[in-house]
C-alpha positions in Angstrom: 34.1 2.6 12.9 31.9 5.4 14.4 33.4 4.8 17.8 36.9 5.1 16.3 35.9 8.4 14.7 34.4 9.7 17.9 37.6 8.9 19.8 39.6 10.5 17.0 37.6 13.7 17.0 37.3 13.6 20.8 41.1 13.5 21.1 41.5 16.3 18.6 39.0 18.4 20.5 40.8 17.8 23.8 44.1 19.0 22.2 42.3 22.0 20.7 40.7 23.0 24.0 44.0 22.5 25.7 45.6 24.9 23.3 42.8 27.5 23.7 43.0 27.2 27.5 46.7 27.9 27.5 47.2 31.3 29.2 48.2 34.1 27.0 51.1 35.9 28.6 51.1 39.6 28.8 53.2 42.1 30.7 50.4 43.2 33.0 49.1 39.8 34.1 51.9 37.3 34.6 55.5 36.2 34.3 56.7 34.1 31.4 57.9 30.8 32.8 60.6 29.0 30.9 60.4 25.3 31.7 63.8 23.7 31.4 64.5 20.0 31.1 68.2 19.2 30.4 71.1 17.3 32.2 72.4 19.6 34.9 74.6 16.9 36.6 76.6 14.0 35.5 78.9 13.5 32.5 76.4 14.8 30.0 76.2 18.1 31.9 79.6 19.1 30.6 77.9 20.2 27.4 74.9 22.2 28.6 75.1 22.2 32.4 75.4 26.0 32.5 72.8 26.7 29.8 70.2 28.2 32.2 72.7 30.4 34.0 73.6 31.9 30.6 70.0 32.1 29.4 69.1 34.0 32.6 72.0 36.3 32.1 70.9 36.8 28.5 67.3 37.7 29.2 68.3 40.0 32.1 70.6 41.9 29.8 68.0 41.7 27.0 65.3 43.2 29.2 67.6 46.2 30.0 68.3 46.6 26.3 64.6 46.6 25.4 63.6 48.8 28.3 61.5 46.1 29.9 61.0 46.4 33.7 60.5 44.3 35.6 62.0 41.5 33.5 59.1 39.0 33.1 61.0 35.8 32.6 61.7 33.1 35.2 63.2 29.6 34.8 62.0 26.3 36.2 65.2 24.4 35.6 64.9 20.6 36.1 67.7 18.0 35.8 66.7 15.0 33.7 70.1 13.4 34.5 70.4 12.4 30.8 67.7 9.8 31.3 64.8 9.7 28.8 62.2 8.5 31.2 63.2 11.1 33.8 62.8 13.8 31.1 59.3 12.5 30.3 58.3 12.6 33.9 59.6 16.1 34.3 57.8 17.3 31.2 54.5 15.9 32.2 54.7 17.8 35.6 56.0 21.0 34.0 53.3 21.1 31.3 50.6 20.9 33.9 51.7 24.4 35.1 51.3 25.7 31.5 54.7 27.4 31.0 55.2 30.0 28.3 58.4 28.5 26.8 59.9 25.1 26.9 63.6 24.1 26.7 64.8 20.5 26.4 67.9 18.6 25.8 70.0 16.7 25.0 69.0 14.8 21.9 67.8 11.6 23.5 65.9 13.4 26.2 64.4 16.0 23.7 63.2 13.1 21.5 61.5 11.5 24.5 59.5 14.6 25.5 58.5 15.7 22.0 55.1 13.9 22.0 54.2 15.8 25.2 55.5 19.2 24.4 54.2 19.2 20.8 50.7 19.2 22.2 51.2 22.6 23.6 51.1 25.9 21.7 54.4 27.3 23.2 57.8 27.6 21.6 60.0 24.6 22.2 63.7 25.5 22.2 65.8 22.5 21.4 69.3 22.0 23.0 69.8 18.9 20.9 71.9 17.8 18.0 69.5 15.6 15.9 69.8 16.8 12.3 66.1 17.3 11.5 64.4 17.6 14.9 63.4 21.3 14.5 61.6 20.8 11.2 59.4 18.0 12.4 57.2 20.0 14.8 55.3 23.3 14.3 56.5 25.0 17.5 60.0 23.6 17.6 62.9 25.9 17.1 66.7 25.6 17.5 69.1 28.4 18.1 72.1 26.2 18.6 74.6 24.5 16.2 73.8 20.9 15.6 74.5 17.8 13.4 72.6 19.3 10.4 75.2 22.0 9.9 78.1 20.0 11.2 77.8 17.2 8.7 78.7 19.3 5.6 81.8 20.5 7.5 83.0 16.9 7.7 82.4 16.4 3.9 84.1 19.7 3.0 87.1 18.7 5.0 87.4 15.4 3.2 87.1 17.1 -0.1 89.8 19.6 0.8 92.2 16.7 1.5 91.3 14.9 -1.7 90.5 11.9 0.4 90.2 8.5 -1.3 89.6 6.6 1.9 87.5 8.0 4.8 87.0 6.3 8.2 84.2 7.4 10.4 83.6 6.6 14.1 80.7 7.7 16.2 78.1 6.9 18.8 75.5 4.2 18.3 72.7 6.7 19.0 69.9 7.7 16.7 71.2 11.3 16.2 74.7 10.2 15.2 73.4 7.3 13.1 71.2 9.7 11.2 74.0 12.2 10.7 76.4 9.7 9.3 73.9 7.6 7.3 71.7 10.4 5.8 74.0 13.4 5.5 77.6 12.2 5.4 77.9 8.7 3.8 76.0 9.6 0.5 78.3 12.6 0.0 81.4 10.7 0.6 80.3 8.0 -1.9 79.6 10.8 -4.4 83.3 11.6 -4.1 84.1 8.1 -5.1 85.9 7.5 -1.8 86.0 4.2 0.1 84.2 4.6 3.4 84.1 2.6 6.6 82.0 3.5 9.7 82.6 2.1 13.2 79.9 2.9 15.8 80.2 2.4 19.5 78.0 2.5 22.6 78.3 5.5 24.8 79.6 3.4 27.7 82.4 1.8 25.5 85.7 1.1 27.3 87.9 -0.3 24.6 88.8 2.5 22.2 92.0 0.8 21.0 90.1 -1.7 18.9 88.5 1.1 17.0 91.9 2.8 16.5 93.3 -0.5 15.2 90.5 -0.9 12.7 91.2 2.6 11.5 94.9 1.8 11.1 94.0 -1.3 9.1 91.7 0.7 6.8 94.5 3.2 6.1 92.3 6.3 5.8 93.2 9.7 4.5 90.7 11.4 6.8 89.0 10.2 10.1 85.7 11.6 11.2 85.4 11.5 14.9 82.0 11.8 16.7 81.0 11.3 20.3 80.5 13.0 23.7 83.6 14.6 25.1 84.3 11.7 27.4 84.3 9.5 24.3 86.3 11.9 22.2 89.2 12.2 24.6 90.1 8.5 24.8 89.5 8.1 21.1 92.0 10.8 20.4 94.5 9.1 22.7 93.9 5.8 21.0 94.3 7.2 17.5 97.5 9.1 18.6 99.0 5.7 19.6 98.4 4.5 16.1 100.0 7.7 14.6 96.7 8.9 13.1 96.3 12.2 14.9 96.9 14.4 11.9 94.1 12.7 10.0 91.3 13.5 12.5 88.6 16.0 12.1 86.6 15.9 15.3 83.0 17.0 16.2 81.9 20.0 18.1 81.9 18.0 21.4 85.7 18.4 21.3 85.2 21.9 22.5 84.2 20.6 26.0 87.7 19.4 26.4 88.9 23.0 26.3 87.0 23.8 29.4 87.3 20.7 31.7 91.1 20.8 32.5 92.0 18.2 29.8 95.8 18.4 29.3 96.3 20.5 26.2 99.3 18.3 25.2 96.9 15.5 24.7 94.9 17.6 22.2 97.7 19.1 20.1 97.5 18.6 16.4 93.8 17.6 16.4 91.5 19.5 13.9 88.0 20.1 15.1 84.7 21.6 13.8 83.6 24.5 16.0 81.3 27.5 16.2 83.4 30.6 15.4 82.9 31.8 19.0 85.7 29.5 20.0 88.1 30.9 17.4 90.0 33.9 18.9 89.1 37.1 17.2 86.4 35.7 14.9 83.5 37.4 16.7 84.6 40.9 17.9 82.1 41.2 20.7 83.0 37.8 22.2 86.1 38.9 24.0 84.4 41.4 26.3 81.5 39.1 26.9 83.8 36.2 27.9 85.3 38.5 30.5 81.8 39.5 31.7 80.6 35.9 32.0 83.8 34.7 33.7 83.6 37.5 36.3 80.1 36.4 37.1 80.6 32.6 37.1 84.2 32.2 37.9 85.2 30.3 34.8 85.3 30.7 31.0 82.1 30.2 28.9 81.9 27.9 25.9 79.9 28.4 22.7 76.9 26.7 24.3 76.9 29.4 27.0 77.2 32.1 24.3 74.2 30.8 22.3 72.2 30.4 25.5 73.0 34.1 26.4 72.0 35.2 22.9 68.8 33.2 23.1 67.8 35.0 26.3 68.4 38.4 24.5 66.3 37.2 21.5 63.5 36.1 23.8 63.4 39.6 25.4 63.4 41.2 21.9 60.5 38.9 20.8 58.6 39.7 24.0 59.0 43.5 23.4 57.9 43.2 19.8 54.9 40.9 20.7 53.6 43.2 23.4 54.0 40.7 26.2 54.1 37.3 24.5 56.7 35.1 22.9 55.9 32.8 19.9 58.0 31.0 17.3 56.9 33.6 14.7 57.9 36.5 17.0 61.3 34.9 17.6 61.7 34.5 13.9 60.7 38.2 13.4 63.6 39.6 15.4 66.2 37.6 13.4 68.8 38.0 12.2 70.3 38.9 15.5 73.8 40.1 16.2 75.0 38.1 19.2 78.1 37.3 21.1 78.1 33.9 19.3 77.9 35.7 15.9 75.0 36.6 13.6 72.0 34.3 14.4 69.5 33.5 11.7 67.2 30.5 11.1 66.2 28.7 7.9 62.7 27.6 6.7 62.8 24.6 9.1 63.3 26.9 12.1 66.8 25.7 12.4 69.9 27.9 13.0 72.1 28.9 10.1 75.3 29.1 12.1 78.8 30.0 11.1 81.1 27.1 11.8 84.8 26.8 11.2 87.7 24.6 11.8 90.3 25.0 14.5 93.3 23.2 15.9 95.3 23.1 19.1 98.7 24.3 18.1 102.1 23.5 19.6 101.7 26.2 22.2 98.4 24.6 23.3 96.4 27.4 21.9 93.3 27.3 19.7 94.0 28.6 16.2 91.9 28.8 13.1 92.4 26.3 10.3 91.9 27.4 6.7 90.3 24.8 4.5 90.2 25.0 0.7 86.8 25.8 -0.7 85.4 27.1 2.7 
């Protein structure tokens, strides 16, 4: 018993000492290193592969806005290749260098590194979709749309259609399972609607079987979840069954707007999206899109916009904190008017983002979709 207590207090002491030993950043003594740990290559990089380019652009502009010179931020960007164990290995090495800020993603990889990063006193910016990830750690914070705010959009869409039968399909991953099981299904059942959920592995090849199950269920609305390389073949399979007009897709659909997917294959599909993707919804977005495209040679997505705004927020927090950045300092400079829209967080340190609905029209263009009650 006494030995167990000694080990317990010994461990606590080690963590406390580690926190105390963490260097306090200030403008005169050192740069603030942002340790980054997300997929930069491979299929998963289609979502956040440009995150650090946009973050750097954001803090560079933010430093100019705040009159900070030289800009103190630097990025140690590492590619976890969408592998959880690789993410852990990267995190262990990065944390030895005691960075000032940590950035991880995507969901599976963030979840894997949480035990390591949570031991540090630094802000942990999550590029992850898990509904409740931000609230479960003191120094976690999320300035990116996610499943927590996407789930109510599915439900509101079904209500607007007066749906009596709802078919859901999504990845067999913890984040999607939590979203459907905790946030969506109970609300659909409150509506009195029949509900069927079909989950699939990320490597699935047979999407036609899922579409056939949906056809047999005869739904009024179909909720579609997955990574973009799942979403595209699912849409094609549902189109074959004449179900395209029943779909409301997840935010990952947006990736298809930027990877040369034929627009004809996307026509008629309604999708949930940050308003950055809706033409004219954010007045400052148009000029910034042109600025980003001129620098990087292609158009930015909402992920790039939020990364850019995050960089500017970090600069504002640094200026207000006199040379340091903490979760509380980040919170103190919000709400923030960004190119992605107005950025604010809730009590769980999670973004309160404005989402909307859009559709690819007959001209292949993105247009806003008005939904009753929204």
